N, C-alpha and C positions, 0 to 999 in steps of 0.2 A: 504494500500500500504506500501511497504517497499523497500528499495534500493536493497536488494538481497533476493533471494528465499532460504528458509530453507527447508531441506529435512527430518526434524524430523517426527516421527510417527503422531503427532497431526496435523502438517501443511499439510502433505500429505493427510489427511482426511478433509482438509479445516476447521479445528478447531483451527484457529489462536490465539484465546484468551488463549489457553492452550499450546502455543509453548514451547517446552522443551529447546530451544536454545535462548530464548529472550535476555539473558545477552550477547550473542555473536553477534546476528543480529539486536537487537533493537526491540522495540514494533511495532506492526502494527498500522497504523493510517488511519482514513477515510479522503478521499479527494473528492472534488466535481468538476466536469468539466462543463463548460458552453456548452450549445447546440451549435453545429457548425452553422455558418451562412447559410442562405438559406435552412434550413430544414423545411419541411412541417409537422408540428406537428399534423395537423388535418387529414393527410393522413391515411387511414385505413390500417391495417396490410395486408389484402388481396390484396389491390392495390399495396402496397410496395412489397409484395412477387411476384406478377405478373411482376412488373417492374424489380425486381432482376432476376427472372427466364429468362426473355427475354434477359438480358445482359450476360447470361452464354454461353460459347462455349465449345464444346467437347475438353477434354484434360486439362481444367483448374483445379486447386486445390484450395479449399476454406476451411476456418474454419467455423464451424457452432456450435451454442450453443447446449450443451447436456442438457437433463433434469436433474435437481438437483438429482433426484433419481438414475441417472446413473453416477454421479461424482465419485463414488468409483471405477468404472471400469478403467477409464483412465483420469479423470479430467473433467473440465467444458466445454470442447469443443471437437469436433471430426473433423478430416480432411476428406474431401470428394473430390473425383476426379470425375469430370463431364464426363459421358460416352456418352451423346448425348444432343442435344439442347432440350429445353422445348417444350412440346406438349400442344396444347390447346384442 
């Protein structure tokens, strides 16, 4: 994490350790966040995905994680606009 985003060629490719503007923006540092209260850590991904899908409504916009192999296209997430409710 860093207080401000750098747009240098290396940072745009998520190669933060080789930032070309480190003297201007400062070094990146690793931070750790505690798990939010009331989270079910034993819940499976398929159950969590089903619960998430059931909470979607047509017209909503959400950010979803992109595969790291696709980060070079537009970054680590994609914006998705829900076109219909989830089907079972």
